[in-house]
ChimeraX commands (.cxc) that place a marker at each C-alpha (Angstrom):
marker #1 position 80.55,165.48,108.24 radius 0.5
marker #1 position 79.75,163.76,104.95 radius 0.5
marker #1 position 76.25,163.88,103.57 radius 0.5
marker #1 position 74.43,161.91,100.98 radius 0.5
marker #1 position 71.70,164.36,99.51 radius 0.5
marker #1 position 69.27,164.10,96.63 radius 0.5
marker #1 position 69.38,166.88,93.86 radius 0.5
marker #1 position 67.91,167.57,90.66 radius 0.5
marker #1 position 69.94,165.00,89.04 radius 0.5
marker #1 position 70.99,162.13,91.13 radius 0.5
marker #1 position 72.44,161.61,94.89 radius 0.5
marker #1 position 75.60,163.68,95.73 radius 0.5
marker #1 position 78.18,163.05,98.41 radius 0.5
marker #1 position 78.83,166.42,99.97 radius 0.5
marker #1 position 80.91,168.26,102.74 radius 0.5
marker #1 position 81.62,171.69,103.92 radius 0.5
marker #1 position 84.30,173.29,101.73 radius 0.5
marker #1 position 86.61,173.92,104.60 radius 0.5
marker #1 position 86.18,170.36,106.28 radius 0.5
marker #1 position 89.40,168.64,105.27 radius 0.5
marker #1 position 88.53,165.41,107.11 radius 0.5
marker #1 position 85.39,164.91,105.24 radius 0.5
marker #1 position 86.92,166.13,101.93 radius 0.5
marker #1 position 89.50,163.26,102.12 radius 0.5
marker #1 position 86.65,160.60,103.31 radius 0.5
marker #1 position 84.69,161.44,100.04 radius 0.5
marker #1 position 87.70,160.58,97.72 radius 0.5
marker #1 position 88.28,157.41,100.07 radius 0.5
marker #1 position 84.51,156.35,100.07 radius 0.5
marker #1 position 84.38,156.83,96.08 radius 0.5
marker #1 position 87.79,155.42,95.46 radius 0.5
marker #1 position 88.46,158.55,93.27 radius 0.5
marker #1 position 91.88,159.75,92.31 radius 0.5
marker #1 position 92.72,163.19,93.90 radius 0.5
marker #1 position 93.64,164.60,90.61 radius 0.5
marker #1 position 89.95,164.71,89.78 radius 0.5
marker #1 position 88.47,167.78,91.53 radius 0.5
marker #1 position 84.87,167.99,93.04 radius 0.5
marker #1 position 82.26,170.37,92.19 radius 0.5
marker #1 position 81.50,173.21,94.46 radius 0.5
marker #1 position 77.97,174.27,95.25 radius 0.5
marker #1 position 77.35,177.90,95.89 radius 0.5
marker #1 position 74.08,179.53,97.42 radius 0.5
marker #1 position 72.93,181.51,94.38 radius 0.5
marker #1 position 73.86,183.32,91.18 radius 0.5
marker #1 position 75.06,186.39,93.14 radius 0.5
marker #1 position 77.71,184.27,94.77 radius 0.5
marker #1 position 78.65,182.83,91.36 radius 0.5
marker #1 position 78.92,186.46,90.13 radius 0.5
marker #1 position 81.10,187.51,93.13 radius 0.5
marker #1 position 83.73,184.56,92.85 radius 0.5
marker #1 position 84.14,184.40,88.96 radius 0.5
marker #1 position 84.76,186.68,86.08 radius 0.5
marker #1 position 81.40,185.80,84.41 radius 0.5
marker #1 position 79.65,188.67,82.83 radius 0.5
marker #1 position 76.00,189.79,84.00 radius 0.5
marker #1 position 74.65,188.56,80.67 radius 0.5
marker #1 position 76.37,185.31,81.18 radius 0.5
marker #1 position 74.86,184.97,84.72 radius 0.5
marker #1 position 71.51,185.88,83.51 radius 0.5
marker #1 position 71.65,183.33,80.75 radius 0.5
marker #1 position 72.45,180.64,83.56 radius 0.5
marker #1 position 69.57,181.62,85.73 radius 0.5
marker #1 position 67.23,180.71,82.75 radius 0.5
marker #1 position 69.07,177.62,81.51 radius 0.5
marker #1 position 66.50,175.06,81.12 radius 0.5
marker #1 position 68.45,171.78,82.25 radius 0.5
marker #1 position 70.75,170.89,85.14 radius 0.5
marker #1 position 74.21,172.26,84.80 radius 0.5
marker #1 position 77.73,172.48,85.97 radius 0.5
marker #1 position 79.55,175.60,84.75 radius 0.5
marker #1 position 83.28,175.62,84.62 radius 0.5
marker #1 position 84.73,179.17,85.72 radius 0.5
marker #1 position 87.96,180.48,86.54 radius 0.5
marker #1 position 88.02,181.78,90.15 radius 0.5
marker #1 position 88.76,185.44,90.76 radius 0.5
marker #1 position 90.36,186.84,93.99 radius 0.5
marker #1 position 87.05,186.77,96.04 radius 0.5
marker #1 position 87.33,182.91,95.98 radius 0.5
marker #1 position 88.84,181.80,99.24 radius 0.5
marker #1 position 90.61,178.46,98.65 radius 0.5
marker #1 position 90.85,176.25,101.59 radius 0.5
marker #1 position 94.45,175.83,102.65 radius 0.5
marker #1 position 94.35,172.06,102.00 radius 0.5
marker #1 position 93.18,172.29,98.33 radius 0.5
marker #1 position 95.83,171.63,95.63 radius 0.5
marker #1 position 95.29,174.61,93.47 radius 0.5
marker #1 position 96.85,172.78,90.44 radius 0.5
marker #1 position 93.79,170.43,90.61 radius 0.5
marker #1 position 91.29,173.47,90.94 radius 0.5
marker #1 position 92.54,175.76,88.12 radius 0.5
marker #1 position 88.91,175.84,86.94 radius 0.5
marker #1 position 85.98,175.41,89.54 radius 0.5
marker #1 position 83.25,173.24,88.59 radius 0.5
marker #1 position 80.37,174.97,90.02 radius 0.5
marker #1 position 76.52,174.17,90.81 radius 0.5
marker #1 position 74.21,176.68,92.19 radius 0.5
marker #1 position 72.03,175.60,95.16 radius 0.5
marker #1 position 68.98,177.42,94.31 radius 0.5
marker #1 position 68.44,175.48,90.98 radius 0.5
marker #1 position 69.81,172.13,92.03 radius 0.5
marker #1 position 68.42,171.32,95.46 radius 0.5
marker #1 position 65.07,171.23,97.17 radius 0.5
marker #1 position 64.75,174.24,99.40 radius 0.5
marker #1 position 64.05,172.23,102.43 radius 0.5
marker #1 position 67.63,170.59,102.28 radius 0.5
marker #1 position 69.27,174.16,102.55 radius 0.5
marker #1 position 69.70,174.20,106.22 radius 0.5
marker #1 position 71.36,170.96,106.46 radius 0.5
marker #1 position 74.82,171.92,105.05 radius 0.5
marker #1 position 76.92,175.10,105.32 radius 0.5
marker #1 position 77.69,176.66,101.91 radius 0.5
marker #1 position 79.74,176.55,99.97 radius 0.5
marker #1 position 80.34,172.82,99.96 radius 0.5
marker #1 position 82.10,170.22,97.80 radius 0.5
marker #1 position 80.03,167.77,95.87 radius 0.5
marker #1 position 80.54,164.90,93.67 radius 0.5
marker #1 position 77.87,162.26,92.42 radius 0.5
marker #1 position 77.31,159.61,95.16 radius 0.5
marker #1 position 78.84,156.75,93.46 radius 0.5
marker #1 position 82.11,154.70,93.31 radius 0.5
marker #1 position 84.43,156.10,90.68 radius 0.5
marker #1 position 83.31,154.98,87.17 radius 0.5
marker #1 position 80.21,153.44,88.30 radius 0.5
marker #1 position 76.53,154.46,87.73 radius 0.5
marker #1 position 75.12,157.21,89.47 radius 0.5
marker #1 position 72.68,156.66,92.45 radius 0.5
marker #1 position 69.04,157.58,92.65 radius 0.5
marker #1 position 67.52,156.29,95.88 radius 0.5
marker #1 position 68.53,156.32,99.49 radius 0.5
marker #1 position 68.30,152.44,99.55 radius 0.5
marker #1 position 70.95,152.20,96.93 radius 0.5
marker #1 position 73.20,154.59,98.84 radius 0.5
marker #1 position 72.98,152.36,101.85 radius 0.5
marker #1 position 73.98,149.26,99.82 radius 0.5
marker #1 position 77.00,150.92,98.28 radius 0.5
marker #1 position 78.24,152.88,101.22 radius 0.5
marker #1 position 77.82,151.13,104.54 radius 0.5
marker #1 position 79.85,153.75,106.44 radius 0.5
marker #1 position 78.16,154.75,109.63 radius 0.5
marker #1 position 79.50,158.30,109.66 radius 0.5
marker #1 position 77.67,159.02,106.45 radius 0.5
marker #1 position 74.37,161.02,106.81 radius 0.5
marker #1 position 71.76,160.10,104.28 radius 0.5
marker #1 position 68.89,162.54,103.36 radius 0.5
marker #1 position 65.97,160.86,102.06 radius 0.5
marker #1 position 64.12,162.57,99.46 radius 0.5
marker #1 position 62.60,161.80,96.04 radius 0.5
marker #1 position 64.60,162.75,92.83 radius 0.5
marker #1 position 62.37,164.30,90.42 radius 0.5
marker #1 position 64.67,163.55,87.38 radius 0.5
marker #1 position 67.27,160.89,86.46 radius 0.5
marker #1 position 69.63,162.90,84.20 radius 0.5
marker #1 position 73.09,164.09,84.71 radius 0.5
marker #1 position 73.94,167.81,84.39 radius 0.5
marker #1 position 75.34,169.32,81.33 radius 0.5
marker #1 position 78.73,170.50,81.89 radius 0.5
marker #1 position 80.12,173.59,79.99 radius 0.5
marker #1 position 82.20,176.69,80.11 radius 0.5
marker #1 position 81.57,179.92,78.26 radius 0.5
marker #1 position 83.64,180.86,75.36 radius 0.5
marker #1 position 84.72,184.16,76.84 radius 0.5
marker #1 position 83.07,186.63,76.56 radius 0.5
marker #1 position 80.11,185.57,74.59 radius 0.5
marker #1 position 77.11,183.05,75.40 radius 0.5
marker #1 position 78.70,180.45,73.14 radius 0.5
marker #1 position 79.05,177.29,75.14 radius 0.5
marker #1 position 81.87,174.90,75.25 radius 0.5
marker #1 position 80.36,171.48,76.17 radius 0.5
marker #1 position 82.36,169.08,78.24 radius 0.5
marker #1 position 79.35,166.73,78.77 radius 0.5
marker #1 position 75.97,167.38,76.97 radius 0.5
marker #1 position 72.91,165.34,77.68 radius 0.5
marker #1 position 70.14,167.55,76.48 radius 0.5
marker link #1:1,2 radius 0.2
marker link #1:2,3 radius 0.2
marker link #1:3,4 radius 0.2
marker link #1:4,5 radius 0.2
marker link #1:5,6 radius 0.2
marker link #1:6,7 radius 0.2
marker link #1:7,8 radius 0.2
marker link #1:8,9 radius 0.2
marker link #1:9,10 radius 0.2
marker link #1:10,11 radius 0.2
marker link #1:11,12 radius 0.2
marker link #1:12,13 radius 0.2
marker link #1:13,14 radius 0.2
marker link #1:14,15 radius 0.2
marker link #1:15,16 radius 0.2
marker link #1:16,17 radius 0.2
marker link #1:17,18 radius 0.2
marker link #1:18,19 radius 0.2
marker link #1:19,20 radius 0.2
marker link #1:20,21 radius 0.2
marker link #1:21,22 radius 0.2
marker link #1:22,23 radius 0.2
marker link #1:23,24 radius 0.2
marker link #1:24,25 radius 0.2
marker link #1:25,26 radius 0.2
marker link #1:26,27 radius 0.2
marker link #1:27,28 radius 0.2
marker link #1:28,29 radius 0.2
marker link #1:29,30 radius 0.2
marker link #1:30,31 radius 0.2
marker link #1:31,32 radius 0.2
marker link #1:32,33 radius 0.2
marker link #1:33,34 radius 0.2
marker link #1:34,35 radius 0.2
marker link #1:35,36 radius 0.2
marker link #1:36,37 radius 0.2
marker link #1:37,38 radius 0.2
marker link #1:38,39 radius 0.2
marker link #1:39,40 radius 0.2
marker link #1:40,41 radius 0.2
marker link #1:41,42 radius 0.2
marker link #1:42,43 radius 0.2
marker link #1:43,44 radius 0.2
marker link #1:44,45 radius 0.2
marker link #1:45,46 radius 0.2
marker link #1:46,47 radius 0.2
marker link #1:47,48 radius 0.2
marker link #1:48,49 radius 0.2
marker link #1:49,50 radius 0.2
marker link #1:50,51 radius 0.2
marker link #1:51,52 radius 0.2
marker link #1:52,53 radius 0.2
marker link #1:53,54 radius 0.2
marker link #1:54,55 radius 0.2
marker link #1:55,56 radius 0.2
marker link #1:56,57 radius 0.2
marker link #1:57,58 radius 0.2
marker link #1:58,59 radius 0.2
marker link #1:59,60 radius 0.2
marker link #1:60,61 radius 0.2
marker link #1:61,62 radius 0.2
marker link #1:62,63 radius 0.2
marker link #1:63,64 radius 0.2
marker link #1:64,65 radius 0.2
marker link #1:65,66 radius 0.2
marker link #1:66,67 radius 0.2
marker link #1:67,68 radius 0.2
marker link #1:68,69 radius 0.2
marker link #1:69,70 radius 0.2
marker link #1:70,71 radius 0.2
marker link #1:71,72 radius 0.2
marker link #1:72,73 radius 0.2
marker link #1:73,74 radius 0.2
marker link #1:74,75 radius 0.2
marker link #1:75,76 radius 0.2
marker link #1:76,77 radius 0.2
marker link #1:77,78 radius 0.2
marker link #1:78,79 radius 0.2
marker link #1:79,80 radius 0.2
marker link #1:80,81 radius 0.2
marker link #1:81,82 radius 0.2
marker link #1:82,83 radius 0.2
marker link #1:83,84 radius 0.2
marker link #1:84,85 radius 0.2
marker link #1:85,86 radius 0.2
marker link #1:86,87 radius 0.2
marker link #1:87,88 radius 0.2
marker link #1:88,89 radius 0.2
marker link #1:89,90 radius 0.2
marker link #1:90,91 radius 0.2
marker link #1:91,92 radius 0.2
marker link #1:92,93 radius 0.2
marker link #1:93,94 radius 0.2
marker link #1:94,95 radius 0.2
marker link #1:95,96 radius 0.2
marker link #1:96,97 radius 0.2
marker link #1:97,98 radius 0.2
marker link #1:98,99 radius 0.2
marker link #1:99,100 radius 0.2
marker link #1:100,101 radius 0.2
marker link #1:101,102 radius 0.2
marker link #1:102,103 radius 0.2
marker link #1:103,104 radius 0.2
marker link #1:104,105 radius 0.2
marker link #1:105,106 radius 0.2
marker link #1:106,107 radius 0.2
marker link #1:107,108 radius 0.2
marker link #1:108,109 radius 0.2
marker link #1:109,110 radius 0.2
marker link #1:110,111 radius 0.2
marker link #1:111,112 radius 0.2
marker link #1:112,113 radius 0.2
marker link #1:113,114 radius 0.2
marker link #1:114,115 radius 0.2
marker link #1:115,116 radius 0.2
marker link #1:116,117 radius 0.2
marker link #1:117,118 radius 0.2
marker link #1:118,119 radius 0.2
marker link #1:119,120 radius 0.2
marker link #1:120,121 radius 0.2
marker link #1:121,122 radius 0.2
marker link #1:122,123 radius 0.2
marker link #1:123,124 radius 0.2
marker link #1:124,125 radius 0.2
marker link #1:125,126 radius 0.2
marker link #1:126,127 radius 0.2
marker link #1:127,128 radius 0.2
marker link #1:128,129 radius 0.2
marker link #1:129,130 radius 0.2
marker link #1:130,131 radius 0.2
marker link #1:131,132 radius 0.2
marker link #1:132,133 radius 0.2
marker link #1:133,134 radius 0.2
marker link #1:134,135 radius 0.2
marker link #1:135,136 radius 0.2
marker link #1:136,137 radius 0.2
marker link #1:137,138 radius 0.2
marker link #1:138,139 radius 0.2
marker link #1:139,140 radius 0.2
marker link #1:140,141 radius 0.2
marker link #1:141,142 radius 0.2
marker link #1:142,143 radius 0.2
marker link #1:143,144 radius 0.2
marker link #1:144,145 radius 0.2
marker link #1:145,146 radius 0.2
marker link #1:146,147 radius 0.2
marker link #1:147,148 radius 0.2
marker link #1:148,149 radius 0.2
marker link #1:149,150 radius 0.2
marker link #1:150,151 radius 0.2
marker link #1:151,152 radius 0.2
marker link #1:152,153 radius 0.2
marker link #1:153,154 radius 0.2
marker link #1:154,155 radius 0.2
marker link #1:155,156 radius 0.2
marker link #1:156,157 radius 0.2
marker link #1:157,158 radius 0.2
marker link #1:158,159 radius 0.2
marker link #1:159,160 radius 0.2
marker link #1:160,161 radius 0.2
marker link #1:161,162 radius 0.2
marker link #1:162,163 radius 0.2
marker link #1:163,164 radius 0.2
marker link #1:164,165 radius 0.2
marker link #1:165,166 radius 0.2
marker link #1:166,167 radius 0.2
marker link #1:167,168 radius 0.2
marker link #1:168,169 radius 0.2
marker link #1:169,170 radius 0.2
marker link #1:170,171 radius 0.2
marker link #1:171,172 radius 0.2
marker link #1:172,173 radius 0.2
marker link #1:173,174 radius 0.2
view
């Protein structure tokens, strides 16, 4: 099942990480090339520490990072890739952490981890309201969670310059 959910930045299209049909559907809905990976949302920072090679100092830094972020990490052996994933596309994982990017009341709707991408057509503006989602995506199978989005900013995207706290920004908005 594909959901459109509000976050601390914009609406996202999401599906369970092991749901191949919904994964494919999101690419179709967005008109997105399959060479562009989706981000993965993990439950919390403990899960991020478990599936990556980030140090505890780096994890603690992220806990207190002031802005919405997506962190690029190399997966370790604890991350189980779904069989249908092209691992050449997912050499790095683009990670968001649920506990800092989504409202707690939405947590029970979708099983974690899940794939996510901004709810917009490829190369179009991000979407900030459920009414706008309904205009762009008329698909009857899309479940839209209506909620007010507190900010209208895209996340910073970065990776750590290993093993320090220096950040290599892919996108910086703040």
